[in-house]
MIMARTI-35551 format. One line per field, with one value per atom (N, C-alpha, C): atom name; x, y, z; residue number from 1; residue in three letters. Coordinates in Angstrom, 3 decimals, m for minus. Each point is the difference from the previous one (the first is absolute). Example, Ala and Ser with C-alpha at 12.3 -4.5 7.8 and 13.67 -1.06 7.14 Angstrom:
site = c(N	CA	C	N	CA	C)
east = c(13.190	m0.890	0.900	m0.350	0.820	m0.770)
north = c(m5.690	1.190	1.200	1.050	1.190	1.090)
up = c(7.800	0.000	0.000	m0.720	0.060	0.730)
pos = c(1	1	1	2	2	2)
code = c(ALA	ALA	ALA	SER	SER	SER)
//
This chain:
site = c(N	CA	C	N	CA	C	N	CA	C	N	CA	C	N	CA	C	N	CA	C	N	CA	C	N	CA	C	N	CA	C	N	CA	C	N	CA	C	N	CA	C	N	CA	C	N	CA	C	N	CA	C	N	CA	C	N	CA	C	N	CA	C	N	CA	C	N	CA	C	N	CA	C	N	CA	C	N	CA	C	N	CA	C	N	CA	C	N	CA	C	N	CA	C	N	CA	C	N	CA	C	N	CA	C	N	CA	C	N	CA	C	N	CA	C	N	CA	C	N	CA	C	N	CA	C	N	CA	C	N	CA	C	N	CA	C	N	CA	C	N	CA	C	N	CA	C	N	CA	C	N	CA	C	N	CA	C	N	CA	C	N	CA	C	N	CA	C	N	CA	C	N	CA	C	N	CA	C	N	CA	C	N	CA	C	N	CA	C	N	CA	C	N	CA	C	N	CA	C	N	CA	C	N	CA	C	N	CA	C	N	CA	C	N	CA	C	N	CA	C	N	CA	C	N	CA	C	N	CA	C	N	CA	C	N	CA	C	N	CA	C	N	CA	C	N	CA	C	N	CA	C	N	CA	C	N	CA	C	N	CA	C	N	CA	C	N	CA	C	N	CA	C	N	CA	C	N	CA	C	N	CA	C	N	CA	C	N	CA	C	N	CA	C	N	CA	C	N	CA	C	N	CA	C	N	CA	C	N	CA	C	N	CA	C	N	CA	C	N	CA	C	N	CA	C	N	CA	C	N	CA	C	N	CA	C	N	CA	C	N	CA	C	N	CA	C	N	CA	C	N	CA	C	N	CA	C	N	CA	C	N	CA	C	N	CA	C	N	CA	C	N	CA	C	N	CA	C	N	CA	C	N	CA	C	N	CA	C	N	CA	C	N	CA	C	N	CA	C	N	CA	C	N	CA	C	N	CA	C	N	CA	C	N	CA	C	N	CA	C	N	CA	C	N	CA	C	N	CA	C	N	CA	C	N	CA	C	N	CA	C	N	CA	C	N	CA	C	N	CA	C	N	CA	C	N	CA	C	N	CA	C	N	CA	C	N	CA	C	N	CA	C	N	CA	C	N	CA	C	N	CA	C	N	CA	C	N	CA	C	N	CA	C	N	CA	C	N	CA	C	N	CA	C	N	CA	C	N	CA	C	N	CA	C	N	CA	C	N	CA	C	N	CA	C	N	CA	C	N	CA	C	N	CA	C	N	CA	C	N	CA	C	N	CA	C	N	CA	C)
east = c(16.475	m1.086	m0.638	m0.315	m0.595	m1.518	m0.641	m1.451	m0.611	m1.309	m0.795	0.317	0.229	0.162	1.363	0.923	1.334	0.719	0.741	0.715	1.455	0.855	1.393	0.538	1.139	0.607	0.730	m0.499	0.651	1.391	0.198	1.304	1.098	m0.374	1.007	0.476	m0.668	0.405	1.072	0.852	1.019	m0.656	0.736	m0.510	m0.304	0.847	m0.208	m1.289	m0.224	m1.215	m1.238	0.114	m1.119	m0.289	1.036	m0.182	m0.732	0.328	m0.677	m1.475	m0.268	m1.384	m0.761	0.632	m0.621	m0.314	0.936	m0.202	m1.177	m0.076	m1.097	m1.338	m0.034	m1.239	m0.385	0.991	m0.281	m0.695	0.528	m0.564	m1.419	m0.203	m1.327	m1.010	0.390	m0.906	m0.346	0.982	m0.256	m0.946	0.241	m0.853	m1.425	m0.129	m1.328	m0.711	0.738	m0.594	m0.511	0.753	m0.459	m1.268	m0.037	m1.195	m1.186	0.230	m1.039	m0.564	0.881	m0.435	m0.806	0.452	m0.715	m1.397	m0.133	m1.321	m0.903	0.553	m0.790	m0.465	0.873	m0.358	m1.112	0.122	m1.025	m1.330	0.038	m1.220	m0.654	0.798	m0.530	m0.633	0.605	m0.567	m1.362	m0.135	m1.294	m1.025	0.436	m0.909	m0.468	0.908	m0.359	m0.996	0.131	m0.967	m1.392	m0.058	m1.287	m0.619	0.811	m0.497	m0.471	0.755	m0.378	m1.339	m0.199	m1.269	m1.143	0.216	m1.069	m0.319	1.015	m0.232	m0.116	0.694	0.035	m0.968	m0.372	m0.841	m1.355	m0.006	m1.238	m0.968	0.518	m0.874	m0.425	m0.962	m0.481	1.063	0.743	1.150	m0.419	m1.174	m0.411	0.003	m0.170	m0.019	1.392	0.963	1.361	0.875	0.817	0.930	1.142	0.480	1.123	1.173	1.199	1.190	0.529	0.162	0.454	1.478	0.847	1.437	0.308	0.689	0.492	1.449	0.769	1.373	0.123	1.197	0.177	m0.144	0.070	m0.116	m1.023	m0.784	m0.983	m1.382	m0.949	m1.363	m0.979	m1.115	m1.046	m1.332	m0.907	m1.305	m0.788	m0.801	m0.793	m1.241	m0.841	m1.226	0.001	m0.505	m0.093	m1.206	0.243	m1.077	m0.838	0.628	m0.707	0.493	m0.879	0.408	m0.231	m0.469	m0.245	1.120	0.823	1.072	1.322	1.071	1.345	0.957	1.125	1.061	0.988	0.328	0.878	1.277	1.137	1.290	0.168	m0.082	0.089	1.416	0.950	1.402	0.588	1.283	0.812	m0.599	m0.595	m0.513	m1.349	m0.686	m1.323	m1.066	m1.082	m1.103	m1.268	m0.863	m1.281	m1.095	m1.119	m1.132	m0.756	m0.239	m0.702	m1.021	m1.017	m0.921	0.751	m0.502	0.681	0.052	m1.062	0.011	1.053	0.081	1.009	1.418	0.174	1.313	0.390	m0.954	0.285	0.381	m0.705	0.326	1.398	0.310	1.308	1.114	m0.128	1.045	0.069	m1.130	0.016	0.711	m0.220	0.692	1.503	0.383	1.429	0.628	m0.708	0.503	0.189	m0.967	0.086	1.154	0.128	1.080	1.367	0.146	1.263	0.245	m1.047	0.144	0.582	m0.477	0.542	1.466	0.299	1.383	0.916	m0.496	0.792	0.287	m1.002	0.190	1.020	m0.105	0.967	1.412	0.122	1.307	0.564	m0.869	0.441	0.610	m0.621	0.545	1.366	0.140	1.280	1.079	m0.348	0.961	0.429	m0.966	0.334	0.918	m0.257	0.859	1.412	0.113	1.328	0.713	m0.743	0.603	0.485	m0.751	0.446	1.267	0.032	1.206	1.192	m0.239	1.056	0.537	m0.898	0.438	0.855	m0.394	0.771	1.389	0.075	1.291	0.871	m0.602	0.757	0.539	m0.804	0.443	1.156	m0.102	1.078	1.260	m0.159	1.150	0.643	m0.810	0.520	0.783	m0.547	0.687	1.336	0.025	1.251	1.043	m0.441	0.925	0.529	m0.889	0.412	0.988	m0.272	0.895	1.349	m0.007	1.246	0.812	m0.669	0.702	0.573	m0.756	0.490	1.167	m0.066	1.106	1.247	m0.166	1.126	0.603	m0.833	0.513	0.745	m0.508	0.652	1.371	0.110	1.299	0.996	m0.468	0.881	0.443	m0.912	0.350	0.983	0.031	0.868	1.428	0.199	1.354	0.804)
north = c(m4.499	m0.465	1.210	m0.106	1.103	m0.065	1.143	0.081	m0.127	m0.043	0.007	m1.195	m1.163	m1.210	m0.178	0.931	m0.159	m1.062	m0.847	m1.059	0.019	m0.447	m0.188	m1.132	m0.515	m1.153	0.456	m0.437	0.362	m0.612	m1.128	m0.663	0.834	0.963	0.839	1.132	0.196	1.060	m0.517	0.901	m0.364	m0.148	m0.588	m0.155	1.359	0.976	1.347	0.610	m0.159	0.527	m0.712	m1.313	m0.755	0.458	0.303	0.493	1.342	0.859	1.286	m0.190	m0.913	m0.293	m0.551	m0.893	m0.585	1.088	0.907	1.083	0.877	0.312	0.814	m0.719	m1.287	m0.768	m0.113	m0.177	m0.043	1.292	1.125	1.303	0.141	m0.400	0.098	m0.881	m1.228	m0.914	0.554	0.543	0.567	1.196	0.892	1.176	m0.401	m0.921	m0.453	m0.740	m0.758	m0.709	0.991	1.061	1.045	0.675	0.266	0.598	m0.942	m1.281	m1.017	0.038	0.042	0.049	1.270	1.122	1.266	m0.040	m0.624	m0.129	m0.888	m1.078	m0.895	0.743	0.821	0.780	0.996	0.681	0.960	m0.707	m1.161	m0.764	m0.390	m0.404	m0.367	1.209	1.170	1.205	0.322	m0.183	0.227	m1.024	m1.234	m1.013	0.393	0.550	0.455	1.159	0.851	1.088	m0.561	m1.029	m0.631	m0.565	m0.689	m0.568	1.110	1.082	1.123	0.593	0.146	0.556	m0.961	m1.282	m0.984	m0.169	m0.087	m0.274	1.256	1.052	1.183	1.089	0.061	1.106	m0.505	m0.990	m0.455	m0.591	m0.718	m0.511	1.171	m0.226	1.105	0.364	1.035	0.409	0.937	0.578	0.932	m0.662	m1.310	m0.705	m0.417	0.026	m0.417	1.218	m0.064	1.113	m0.034	1.176	0.122	0.674	m0.347	0.722	0.734	1.301	0.842	0.305	m0.316	0.271	1.487	0.536	1.368	0.003	m0.966	m0.243	m1.506	m0.481	m1.439	m0.773	0.686	m0.710	0.610	0.994	0.647	m0.067	m0.599	m0.170	0.604	0.533	0.533	m0.652	m0.157	m0.581	0.947	m0.589	0.809	m0.730	0.713	m0.579	0.258	m0.941	0.145	0.860	1.110	0.935	m0.477	m0.652	m0.400	m1.381	m0.992	m1.360	m0.295	0.993	m0.195	0.539	0.878	0.628	m0.118	m0.176	m0.099	0.828	0.369	0.662	m1.072	m0.003	m1.003	0.684	m0.551	0.491	m0.503	0.914	m0.385	0.122	0.328	0.047	1.390	0.037	1.224	1.020	m0.502	0.888	0.617	m0.441	0.523	m0.965	0.561	m0.791	0.359	m0.985	0.238	m0.605	0.716	m0.538	m0.950	m1.207	m1.018	m0.674	m0.576	m0.832	m1.271	m0.698	m1.231	m1.003	m0.082	m0.923	0.396	1.303	0.468	m0.203	0.192	m0.217	m1.472	m0.894	m1.437	m0.350	0.578	m0.232	0.530	1.194	0.617	m0.893	m0.436	m0.831	m1.372	m0.559	m1.297	0.100	1.113	0.214	0.144	0.696	0.154	m1.358	m0.818	m1.333	m0.835	0.060	m0.771	0.503	1.315	0.583	m0.403	0.088	m0.405	m1.489	m0.798	m1.441	m0.284	0.725	m0.164	0.437	1.137	0.485	m0.978	m0.562	m0.974	m1.225	m0.470	m1.176	0.279	1.174	0.374	0.096	0.639	0.162	m1.350	m0.886	m1.339	m0.739	0.130	m0.627	0.588	1.314	0.648	m0.468	m0.049	m0.448	m1.438	m0.847	m1.402	m0.106	0.800	m0.001	0.451	1.065	0.493	m1.027	m0.644	m1.014	m1.193	m0.375	m1.085	0.403	1.228	0.507	m0.032	0.388	0.009	m1.411	m0.975	m1.399	m0.483	0.375	m0.397	0.620	1.277	0.692	m0.640	m0.299	m0.628	m1.361	m0.759	m1.325	0.119	0.901	0.193	0.482	0.917	0.498	m1.138	m0.822	m1.140	m0.952	m0.260	m0.885	0.598	1.316	0.649	m0.080	0.227	m0.064	m1.423	m0.986	m1.409	m0.350	0.442	m0.278	0.659	1.198	0.710	m0.726	m0.530	m0.730	m1.301	m0.685	m1.263	0.267	1.081	0.364	0.330	0.647	0.326	m1.242	m0.964	m1.262	m0.821	0.029	m0.747	0.599	1.328	0.645	m0.341	m0.100	m0.339	m1.455	m0.896	m1.427	m0.235	0.854	m0.184	0.419	0.802	0.484	m0.904)
up = c(m15.074	m0.839	m0.683	m1.197	m0.739	0.109	m0.102	0.080	m1.390	m0.035	m1.236	m0.902	0.612	m0.781	m0.632	0.193	m0.538	0.815	m0.676	0.690	m0.423	0.901	m0.358	0.850	m0.424	0.654	1.252	1.166	1.256	0.095	m0.666	0.024	m0.635	m0.836	m0.658	0.915	1.137	0.934	0.950	0.438	0.981	1.378	0.924	1.360	0.623	m0.275	0.539	m0.573	m1.289	m0.621	0.558	0.173	0.571	1.429	0.749	1.366	m0.007	m0.959	m0.099	m0.368	m0.938	m0.387	1.205	0.748	1.187	1.021	0.222	0.968	m0.428	m1.285	m0.513	0.187	m0.321	0.158	1.474	0.881	1.447	0.438	m0.455	0.359	m0.545	m1.255	m0.602	0.726	0.318	0.694	1.383	0.692	1.328	m0.087	m0.948	m0.169	m0.365	m0.943	m0.415	1.132	0.783	1.133	1.048	0.232	0.923	m0.521	m1.291	m0.603	0.140	m0.201	0.143	1.420	0.995	1.404	0.266	m0.537	0.204	m0.612	m1.168	m0.614	0.846	0.554	0.862	1.254	0.559	1.191	m0.341	m1.125	m0.414	m0.225	m0.634	m0.240	1.332	0.972	1.308	0.697	m0.155	0.606	m0.608	m1.313	m0.638	0.484	0.202	0.548	1.404	0.790	1.344	m0.070	m1.003	m0.183	m0.287	m0.830	m0.308	1.270	0.796	1.258	0.934	0.077	0.865	m0.419	m1.295	m0.478	0.313	m0.291	0.227	1.474	0.833	1.416	0.853	m0.398	0.852	m0.391	m1.274	m0.454	m0.481	m0.861	m0.622	1.020	0.997	1.051	0.880	0.851	0.843	1.023	m0.310	0.805	1.133	m0.086	1.040	1.379	0.042	1.287	0.445	m0.894	0.334	0.289	1.051	0.236	m1.008	m0.356	m0.938	0.697	m0.451	0.420	m1.222	0.150	m1.106	0.217	m0.999	0.187	m0.145	0.997	m0.101	m0.459	0.487	m0.462	m0.157	m0.335	m0.187	1.301	1.142	1.269	0.951	m0.446	0.853	m0.649	0.715	m0.497	1.008	m0.505	0.869	m0.383	0.957	m0.336	m0.904	m0.883	m0.908	m0.452	m0.764	m0.554	m1.503	m0.765	m1.447	m0.335	m0.677	m0.319	m1.182	m0.979	m1.219	m0.411	0.036	m0.362	m1.484	m0.762	m1.432	m0.878	0.556	m0.782	0.739	m0.772	0.563	m0.858	0.586	m0.754	m0.437	m1.262	m0.576	m0.480	0.417	m0.482	m1.430	m0.954	m1.409	m0.541	0.876	m0.402	0.102	0.172	0.116	0.967	1.083	1.030	m0.297	m1.038	m0.324	0.494	0.523	0.521	m0.751	m0.171	m0.653	0.873	0.105	0.742	m0.914	0.505	m0.773	0.895	m0.630	0.772	0.383	0.979	0.415	m1.151	m0.796	m1.145	m1.025	m0.307	m0.954	0.548	1.300	0.616	m0.101	0.237	m0.133	m1.432	m0.972	m1.415	m0.321	0.504	m0.233	0.530	1.257	0.600	m0.660	m0.387	m0.686	m1.344	m0.704	m1.282	0.222	1.065	0.316	0.316	0.771	0.353	m1.252	m0.910	m1.245	m0.882	m0.110	m0.808	0.561	1.313	0.614	m0.197	0.038	m0.233	m1.378	m1.005	m1.359	m0.057	0.632	0.018	0.726	1.085	0.763	m0.848	m0.723	m0.849	m1.101	m0.633	m1.041	0.572	1.153	0.629	0.435	0.456	0.396	m1.196	m1.169	m1.208	m0.359	0.141	m0.296	0.977	1.299	1.014	m0.275	m0.327	m0.300	m1.212	m1.029	m1.184	0.328	0.778	0.394	0.882	0.897	0.872	m0.823	m1.021	m0.891	m0.751	m0.495	m0.675	0.951	1.237	1.009	0.229	0.086	0.196	m1.175	m1.215	m1.186	0.050	0.318	0.072	1.086	1.162	1.087	m0.425	m0.730	m0.452	m0.991	m0.969	m0.974	0.718	0.950	0.760	0.798	0.622	0.763	m0.917	m1.176	m0.950	m0.434	m0.250	m0.408	1.114	1.246	1.134	0.156	m0.118	0.115	m1.115	m1.232	m1.129	0.232	0.554	0.280	1.064	1.022	1.047	m0.537	m0.834	m0.578	m0.935	m0.748	m0.893	0.801	1.139	0.875	0.605	0.381	0.558	m1.054	m1.229	m1.079	m0.285	0.063	m0.240	1.113	1.244	1.122	m0.129	m0.405	m0.162	m1.132	m1.018	m1.147	0.299	1.060	0.254	0.856)
pos = c(1	1	1	2	2	2	3	3	3	4	4	4	5	5	5	6	6	6	7	7	7	8	8	8	9	9	9	10	10	10	11	11	11	12	12	12	13	13	13	14	14	14	15	15	15	16	16	16	17	17	17	18	18	18	19	19	19	20	20	20	21	21	21	22	22	22	23	23	23	24	24	24	25	25	25	26	26	26	27	27	27	28	28	28	29	29	29	30	30	30	31	31	31	32	32	32	33	33	33	34	34	34	35	35	35	36	36	36	37	37	37	38	38	38	39	39	39	40	40	40	41	41	41	42	42	42	43	43	43	44	44	44	45	45	45	46	46	46	47	47	47	48	48	48	49	49	49	50	50	50	51	51	51	52	52	52	53	53	53	54	54	54	55	55	55	56	56	56	57	57	57	58	58	58	59	59	59	60	60	60	61	61	61	62	62	62	63	63	63	64	64	64	65	65	65	66	66	66	67	67	67	68	68	68	69	69	69	70	70	70	71	71	71	72	72	72	73	73	73	74	74	74	75	75	75	76	76	76	77	77	77	78	78	78	79	79	79	80	80	80	81	81	81	82	82	82	83	83	83	84	84	84	85	85	85	86	86	86	87	87	87	88	88	88	89	89	89	90	90	90	91	91	91	92	92	92	93	93	93	94	94	94	95	95	95	96	96	96	97	97	97	98	98	98	99	99	99	100	100	100	101	101	101	102	102	102	103	103	103	104	104	104	105	105	105	106	106	106	107	107	107	108	108	108	109	109	109	110	110	110	111	111	111	112	112	112	113	113	113	114	114	114	115	115	115	116	116	116	117	117	117	118	118	118	119	119	119	120	120	120	121	121	121	122	122	122	123	123	123	124	124	124	125	125	125	126	126	126	127	127	127	128	128	128	129	129	129	130	130	130	131	131	131	132	132	132	133	133	133	134	134	134	135	135	135	136	136	136	137	137	137	138	138	138	139	139	139	140	140	140	141	141	141	142	142	142	143	143	143	144	144	144	145	145	145	146	146	146	147	147	147	148	148	148	149	149	149	150	150	150	151	151	151	152	152	152	153	153	153	154	154	154	155	155	155	156	156	156	157	157	157)
code = c(MET	MET	MET	ALA	ALA	ALA	ASP	ASP	ASP	LYS	LYS	LYS	GLY	GLY	GLY	GLN	GLN	GLN	GLN	GLN	GLN	PHE	PHE	PHE	ASP	ASP	ASP	LEU	LEU	LEU	GLY	GLY	GLY	SER	SER	SER	LEU	LEU	LEU	SER	SER	SER	SER	SER	SER	GLN	GLN	GLN	GLN	GLN	GLN	LEU	LEU	LEU	SER	SER	SER	GLN	GLN	GLN	VAL	VAL	VAL	LYS	LYS	LYS	LYS	LYS	LYS	GLN	GLN	GLN	LEU	LEU	LEU	ASP	ASP	ASP	THR	THR	THR	GLU	GLU	GLU	VAL	VAL	VAL	GLU	GLU	GLU	THR	THR	THR	LEU	LEU	LEU	SER	SER	SER	ASN	ASN	ASN	SER	SER	SER	TYR	TYR	TYR	GLN	GLN	GLN	ASN	ASN	ASN	LEU	LEU	LEU	ARG	ARG	ARG	ILE	ILE	ILE	ALA	ALA	ALA	GLN	GLN	GLN	GLN	GLN	GLN	LYS	LYS	LYS	PHE	PHE	PHE	ARG	ARG	ARG	GLU	GLU	GLU	CYS	CYS	CYS	VAL	VAL	VAL	VAL	VAL	VAL	SER	SER	SER	ILE	ILE	ILE	LYS	LYS	LYS	GLN	GLN	GLN	GLY	GLY	GLY	VAL	VAL	VAL	ALA	ALA	ALA	GLU	GLU	GLU	SER	SER	SER	VAL	VAL	VAL	GLN	GLN	GLN	THR	THR	THR	LYS	LYS	LYS	PRO	PRO	PRO	LEU	LEU	LEU	LEU	LEU	LEU	VAL	VAL	VAL	PRO	PRO	PRO	LEU	LEU	LEU	THR	THR	THR	SER	SER	SER	SER	SER	SER	LEU	LEU	LEU	TYR	TYR	TYR	VAL	VAL	VAL	PRO	PRO	PRO	GLY	GLY	GLY	LYS	LYS	LYS	LEU	LEU	LEU	ALA	ALA	ALA	ASP	ASP	ASP	SER	SER	SER	GLU	GLU	GLU	HIS	HIS	HIS	VAL	VAL	VAL	LEU	LEU	LEU	VAL	VAL	VAL	ASP	ASP	ASP	VAL	VAL	VAL	GLY	GLY	GLY	THR	THR	THR	GLY	GLY	GLY	PHE	PHE	PHE	TYR	TYR	TYR	ALA	ALA	ALA	GLU	GLU	GLU	LYS	LYS	LYS	THR	THR	THR	THR	THR	THR	ASP	ASP	ASP	ASP	ASP	ASP	ALA	ALA	ALA	LEU	LEU	LEU	LYS	LYS	LYS	PHE	PHE	PHE	TYR	TYR	TYR	SER	SER	SER	ALA	ALA	ALA	LYS	LYS	LYS	ILE	ILE	ILE	GLU	GLU	GLU	GLU	GLU	GLU	LEU	LEU	LEU	GLY	GLY	GLY	LYS	LYS	LYS	ASN	ASN	ASN	ILE	ILE	ILE	LYS	LYS	LYS	ASP	ASP	ASP	LEU	LEU	LEU	GLU	GLU	GLU	ASN	ASN	ASN	ILE	ILE	ILE	VAL	VAL	VAL	ASN	ASN	ASN	GLY	GLY	GLY	LYS	LYS	LYS	ALA	ALA	ALA	ASN	ASN	ASN	ASN	ASN	ASN	LEU	LEU	LEU	ARG	ARG	ARG	VAL	VAL	VAL	VAL	VAL	VAL	GLU	GLU	GLU	GLU	GLU	GLU	VAL	VAL	VAL	LEU	LEU	LEU	ARG	ARG	ARG	GLN	GLN	GLN	LYS	LYS	LYS	VAL	VAL	VAL	MET	MET	MET	ALA	ALA	ALA	GLY	GLY	GLY	GLN	GLN	GLN	GLN	GLN	GLN	GLY	GLY	GLY	GLY	GLY	GLY	GLN	GLN	GLN	ALA	ALA	ALA	ALA	ALA	ALA	VAL	VAL	VAL	GLY	GLY	GLY	ALA	ALA	ALA	SER	SER	SER)
//
């Protein structure tokens, strides 16, 4: 299938060419679906950050015990020194100190931005999946026509 609105007759392609187009579309749909899942996971992580700020920092945390991660499986008890400011991972390993309100705004904007990207990607995946179904149907028809033509040749002999 051609991009940018270009169209051509799939019926004019051979079964082998249709199989190649199908394989390419399968790969594209799989890659885009993986990207879609990764965006959903990232969006969920940002939502968890919002919950952590609201429940873990913004509320009076001085009375609640905290566990501070030293490694992925080792935690030590700790106390929150400042409930008004947090360090926010702004990407590529950089952190910025923000107020809790600014951190909530930052994460909410990220969630919204990812939501738009997810919606756009979902439309692309659906379009590619529809193209894939069309190619599969044309390929199936060609294979069926080839089998019927082969049976007719055997019956004529």
